[in-house]
TORKOL-4160 file (C-alpha; in steps of 0.2 Angstrom, whole numbers, padded with zeros to 4 digits, m for minus):
178
<pt num="1" X="0022" Y="m0011" Z="0180"/>
<pt num="2" X="0028" Y="m0018" Z="0164"/>
<pt num="3" X="0046" Y="m0019" Z="0159"/>
<pt num="4" X="0044" Y="m0006" Z="0145"/>
<pt num="5" X="0038" Y="0007" Z="0157"/>
<pt num="6" X="0051" Y="0003" Z="0170"/>
<pt num="7" X="0065" Y="0005" Z="0156"/>
<pt num="8" X="0058" Y="0022" Z="0150"/>
<pt num="9" X="0057" Y="0028" Z="0168"/>
<pt num="10" X="0075" Y="0022" Z="0171"/>
<pt num="11" X="0081" Y="0032" Z="0156"/>
<pt num="12" X="0072" Y="0047" Z="0162"/>
<pt num="13" X="0080" Y="0046" Z="0179"/>
<pt num="14" X="0097" Y="0044" Z="0171"/>
<pt num="15" X="0094" Y="0059" Z="0160"/>
<pt num="16" X="0088" Y="0069" Z="0174"/>
<pt num="17" X="0071" Y="0072" Z="0167"/>
<pt num="18" X="0060" Y="0066" Z="0182"/>
<pt num="19" X="0056" Y="0078" Z="0197"/>
<pt num="20" X="0061" Y="0072" Z="0214"/>
<pt num="21" X="0044" Y="0066" Z="0219"/>
<pt num="22" X="0043" Y="0054" Z="0204"/>
<pt num="23" X="0061" Y="0048" Z="0206"/>
<pt num="24" X="0057" Y="0044" Z="0225"/>
<pt num="25" X="0042" Y="0034" Z="0220"/>
<pt num="26" X="0051" Y="0025" Z="0207"/>
<pt num="27" X="0065" Y="0021" Z="0219"/>
<pt num="28" X="0052" Y="0015" Z="0232"/>
<pt num="29" X="0044" Y="0003" Z="0219"/>
<pt num="30" X="0061" Y="m0003" Z="0213"/>
<pt num="31" X="0066" Y="m0007" Z="0232"/>
<pt num="32" X="0050" Y="m0018" Z="0233"/>
<pt num="33" X="0052" Y="m0027" Z="0216"/>
<pt num="34" X="0069" Y="m0035" Z="0213"/>
<pt num="35" X="0065" Y="m0040" Z="0195"/>
<pt num="36" X="0060" Y="m0022" Z="0191"/>
<pt num="37" X="0076" Y="m0016" Z="0199"/>
<pt num="38" X="0087" Y="m0027" Z="0188"/>
<pt num="39" X="0078" Y="m0021" Z="0172"/>
<pt num="40" X="0081" Y="m0003" Z="0178"/>
<pt num="41" X="0099" Y="m0006" Z="0182"/>
<pt num="42" X="0102" Y="m0014" Z="0164"/>
<pt num="43" X="0094" Y="0002" Z="0156"/>
<pt num="44" X="0105" Y="0013" Z="0167"/>
<pt num="45" X="0121" Y="0004" Z="0161"/>
<pt num="46" X="0115" Y="0004" Z="0143"/>
<pt num="47" X="0112" Y="0023" Z="0145"/>
<pt num="48" X="0129" Y="0027" Z="0152"/>
<pt num="49" X="0138" Y="0016" Z="0139"/>
<pt num="50" X="0128" Y="0025" Z="0125"/>
<pt num="51" X="0133" Y="0042" Z="0133"/>
<pt num="52" X="0151" Y="0038" Z="0134"/>
<pt num="53" X="0151" Y="0032" Z="0116"/>
<pt num="54" X="0143" Y="0048" Z="0110"/>
<pt num="55" X="0155" Y="0058" Z="0119"/>
<pt num="56" X="0170" Y="0048" Z="0112"/>
<pt num="57" X="0164" Y="0050" Z="0094"/>
<pt num="58" X="0160" Y="0068" Z="0095"/>
<pt num="59" X="0175" Y="0074" Z="0106"/>
<pt num="60" X="0188" Y="0073" Z="0091"/>
<pt num="61" X="0176" Y="0084" Z="0080"/>
<pt num="62" X="0179" Y="0099" Z="0092"/>
<pt num="63" X="0198" Y="0098" Z="0090"/>
<pt num="64" X="0207" Y="0103" Z="0074"/>
<pt num="65" X="0222" Y="0092" Z="0077"/>
<pt num="66" X="0212" Y="0076" Z="0074"/>
<pt num="67" X="0202" Y="0082" Z="0059"/>
<pt num="68" X="0206" Y="0070" Z="0044"/>
<pt num="69" X="0211" Y="0078" Z="0028"/>
<pt num="70" X="0199" Y="0077" Z="0014"/>
<pt num="71" X="0206" Y="0080" Z="m0003"/>
<pt num="72" X="0197" Y="0087" Z="m0018"/>
<pt num="73" X="0192" Y="0076" Z="m0032"/>
<pt num="74" X="0192" Y="0082" Z="m0050"/>
<pt num="75" X="0173" Y="0083" Z="m0051"/>
<pt num="76" X="0173" Y="0091" Z="m0068"/>
<pt num="77" X="0182" Y="0076" Z="m0077"/>
<pt num="78" X="0171" Y="0063" Z="m0068"/>
<pt num="79" X="0155" Y="0072" Z="m0073"/>
<pt num="80" X="0160" Y="0074" Z="m0091"/>
<pt num="81" X="0166" Y="0056" Z="m0092"/>
<pt num="82" X="0150" Y="0049" Z="m0087"/>
<pt num="83" X="0140" Y="0061" Z="m0099"/>
<pt num="84" X="0151" Y="0055" Z="m0113"/>
<pt num="85" X="0148" Y="0037" Z="m0109"/>
<pt num="86" X="0129" Y="0040" Z="m0109"/>
<pt num="87" X="0130" Y="0050" Z="m0125"/>
<pt num="88" X="0140" Y="0036" Z="m0133"/>
<pt num="89" X="0127" Y="0023" Z="m0127"/>
<pt num="90" X="0112" Y="0033" Z="m0134"/>
<pt num="91" X="0121" Y="0036" Z="m0151"/>
<pt num="92" X="0126" Y="0018" Z="m0153"/>
<pt num="93" X="0108" Y="0012" Z="m0149"/>
<pt num="94" X="0100" Y="0024" Z="m0161"/>
<pt num="95" X="0112" Y="0018" Z="m0175"/>
<pt num="96" X="0108" Y="m0001" Z="m0171"/>
<pt num="97" X="0090" Y="0003" Z="m0171"/>
<pt num="98" X="0090" Y="0012" Z="m0187"/>
<pt num="99" X="0100" Y="m0001" Z="m0196"/>
<pt num="100" X="0089" Y="m0015" Z="m0189"/>
<pt num="101" X="0074" Y="m0006" Z="m0195"/>
<pt num="102" X="0080" Y="m0003" Z="m0212"/>
<pt num="103" X="0087" Y="m0021" Z="m0214"/>
<pt num="104" X="0072" Y="m0031" Z="m0219"/>
<pt num="105" X="0063" Y="m0018" Z="m0229"/>
<pt num="106" X="0060" Y="m0021" Z="m0248"/>
<pt num="107" X="0051" Y="m0011" Z="m0261"/>
<pt num="108" X="0038" Y="m0025" Z="m0264"/>
<pt num="109" X="0020" Y="m0022" Z="m0258"/>
<pt num="110" X="0015" Y="m0034" Z="m0244"/>
<pt num="111" X="m0001" Y="m0044" Z="m0246"/>
<pt num="112" X="m0015" Y="m0043" Z="m0234"/>
<pt num="113" X="m0018" Y="m0060" Z="m0225"/>
<pt num="114" X="m0036" Y="m0063" Z="m0221"/>
<pt num="115" X="m0041" Y="m0076" Z="m0208"/>
<pt num="116" X="m0055" Y="m0088" Z="m0214"/>
<pt num="117" X="m0066" Y="m0095" Z="m0201"/>
<pt num="118" X="m0064" Y="m0114" Z="m0199"/>
<pt num="119" X="m0081" Y="m0117" Z="m0192"/>
<pt num="120" X="m0098" Y="m0109" Z="m0195"/>
<pt num="121" X="m0106" Y="m0097" Z="m0183"/>
<pt num="122" X="m0113" Y="m0105" Z="m0167"/>
<pt num="123" X="m0132" Y="m0108" Z="m0167"/>
<pt num="124" X="m0142" Y="m0095" Z="m0156"/>
<pt num="125" X="m0149" Y="m0104" Z="m0141"/>
<pt num="126" X="m0166" Y="m0101" Z="m0136"/>
<pt num="127" X="m0174" Y="m0102" Z="m0119"/>
<pt num="128" X="m0181" Y="m0119" Z="m0122"/>
<pt num="129" X="m0163" Y="m0125" Z="m0127"/>
<pt num="130" X="m0156" Y="m0118" Z="m0110"/>
<pt num="131" X="m0171" Y="m0126" Z="m0100"/>
<pt num="132" X="m0166" Y="m0143" Z="m0107"/>
<pt num="133" X="m0148" Y="m0141" Z="m0103"/>
<pt num="134" X="m0148" Y="m0132" Z="m0086"/>
<pt num="135" X="m0165" Y="m0136" Z="m0078"/>
<pt num="136" X="m0163" Y="m0144" Z="m0061"/>
<pt num="137" X="m0147" Y="m0137" Z="m0056"/>
<pt num="138" X="m0146" Y="m0123" Z="m0043"/>
<pt num="139" X="m0138" Y="m0109" Z="m0054"/>
<pt num="140" X="m0147" Y="m0115" Z="m0069"/>
<pt num="141" X="m0164" Y="m0112" Z="m0061"/>
<pt num="142" X="m0158" Y="m0095" Z="m0055"/>
<pt num="143" X="m0153" Y="m0091" Z="m0073"/>
<pt num="144" X="m0169" Y="m0097" Z="m0081"/>
<pt num="145" X="m0179" Y="m0088" Z="m0068"/>
<pt num="146" X="m0170" Y="m0072" Z="m0074"/>
<pt num="147" X="m0174" Y="m0076" Z="m0092"/>
<pt num="148" X="m0192" Y="m0079" Z="m0090"/>
<pt num="149" X="m0203" Y="m0064" Z="m0093"/>
<pt num="150" X="m0216" Y="m0061" Z="m0079"/>
<pt num="151" X="m0227" Y="m0046" Z="m0080"/>
<pt num="152" X="m0225" Y="m0033" Z="m0067"/>
<pt num="153" X="m0238" Y="m0028" Z="m0054"/>
<pt num="154" X="m0250" Y="m0016" Z="m0062"/>
<pt num="155" X="m0258" Y="m0002" Z="m0052"/>
<pt num="156" X="m0275" Y="0005" Z="m0055"/>
<pt num="157" X="m0274" Y="0024" Z="m0060"/>
<pt num="158" X="m0287" Y="0029" Z="m0047"/>
<pt num="159" X="m0278" Y="0023" Z="m0031"/>
<pt num="160" X="m0271" Y="0037" Z="m0020"/>
<pt num="161" X="m0258" Y="0025" Z="m0011"/>
<pt num="162" X="m0248" Y="0023" Z="m0027"/>
<pt num="163" X="m0241" Y="0041" Z="m0025"/>
<pt num="164" X="m0223" Y="0042" Z="m0018"/>
<pt num="165" X="m0228" Y="0057" Z="m0007"/>
<pt num="166" X="m0243" Y="0048" Z="0000"/>
<pt num="167" X="m0231" Y="0033" Z="0005"/>
<pt num="168" X="m0219" Y="0045" Z="0013"/>
<pt num="169" X="m0232" Y="0054" Z="0023"/>
<pt num="170" X="m0239" Y="0037" Z="0029"/>
<pt num="171" X="m0221" Y="0032" Z="0034"/>
<pt num="172" X="m0218" Y="0048" Z="0044"/>
<pt num="173" X="m0235" Y="0047" Z="0052"/>
<pt num="174" X="m0230" Y="0029" Z="0058"/>
<pt num="175" X="m0213" Y="0034" Z="0064"/>
<pt num="176" X="m0220" Y="0048" Z="0074"/>
<pt num="177" X="m0229" Y="0037" Z="0087"/>
<pt num="178" X="m0214" Y="0025" Z="0090"/>
């Protein structure tokens, strides 16, 4: 068995959650395997120490003599004090923002600045220009193949196989014999 499973079973034995048959099987296994017995004993000591620590921590809670005194704090004063601080911060920031916003304004009308282009518009590239530049490269050939117009396959109007329903019927007919 793996160590984790042995440790879990040892905890169950210490807690008294295993029935007698399972506990007897575990003891027989531990008698044959000394390494597993060592793991189980470590878990049992850990379990016992944990139980003792829990009992020690919770035993004073049941008695009234060992209960520590907890004094009342003036909660009203503390709450109003923090609210007053936040109100002062908000008020102070509003005053600073208002003053900073009004500081640089004048009654003069501001002029509108327009950007003038420094160079002319770029020339429009045609397919022949692109062929000269990108022909012979892998992605260039792919791009040029997309740009070239090829006429689509034309069907004659009198063909019955062009209909989508006819193609579907043929597909179902072929699938039925597979």
